N, C-alpha and C positions, 0 to 999 in steps of 0.2 A: 576500532574507527569508526561512525557514521555519519552517513550523508541525510541530511531535513528535507523534507520537501511540503509544502502545500497546496492541494490537490481541490480545485476551485470546481463544480460541481456546476450544473443551468436549472436543476430539478433536482429539490429534498429527497424524492421521493428516487431519484436516482440509487441517491448519496447510502438513504438506508438498503435499498438493492443491497447494493455491492457491500455494506454491511452481514447481512443476514446470511448472504452468498461466503465468506469470506469466513462466519461461524460452524459454516456445515460444514466446513471444508477437510477434510484429513490432514491438512497440518495447523488446524487451528489446537492453538496449543495453551490458550490463557488466556481470559477477558477481565474486564472491570467495568466501572461505568463510562459507558462508548469509547472503549479501548477493546480491539482486535489484535491476538499476538498471534502469529503462525513461525513455524518449525520448517524448514526444509530435511524432510526423514533421510535422503540421501548423505546429506555433508554432516561431517563430525562434527559441530560447531559447541564448543563448551556454553555458549551463550544460552537461556533460558530462552531466546526466541531469537529469530532473526529477521523479520521485518515486526513492527506494532503502527497500526494501525488506528488513529484516536478522531474521534469527530471531535468535531469546533466548533460548528455552528451548524446550523441548518444547512448551508449549501457547502463548509469548505470542511477537510480535511486535512492531518497532522499522518505525514509519512515518511518514520525511519525506517532504513534500513543500513542494517546492520554487515552484513556478507550480500556479496552475488548468489542471486540463485535464479535460475533460470529453470526450475519448477516451478517457484512462489512468482515472479515473471507473468507468465503465463496463468498460473491461477489468477493474477488480476486483470491481465488482457482480458480474460473468460469472463472474472466477472463487470468491467468494465463496459460488454462491450453495449453494444447501441447507446450511453450514456456518451453525456457531450462533460467534457472534463478537462481541467488543465494544469498544468503540475509546473509550479513553481518552485526553484531549490532558496532552500534555502527563507521561503516566503517572502522572495522577492519580485516582486513582478515584471521587474525587465531581466527576469534570468527566469524563460519558459525553457522546460525541457520534453525529452519523451519519454513515457513511460519506463521503455529500452532505456534509455540513459539512467536515468533515477535507481534502475535493480543493476548498472554496471554490467549491462550486456554488453561486449565487444558480440557485431557482426554475426 
């Protein structure tokens, strides 16, 4: 079961920087047009990817989290440093969550 989120940035260049950082990470396993797939190499899941990040518009992206991963959460946190971004579960603007919640990281 995957969890899906809409990430809304206040600056399109911030979104592009995040995509570039993810593409150059060791967790990067696959990509397509505007899509970056990541895998936590320490977990032995059978999925092709654990997280998929898809550019939706110039200010927004879609985040699909298949498995809880502290390593990928930390990668995203580092990649988002200095960016203003809001995370909405299932794209619902009334249901804002933290990135930590999106990655299902418990305390």
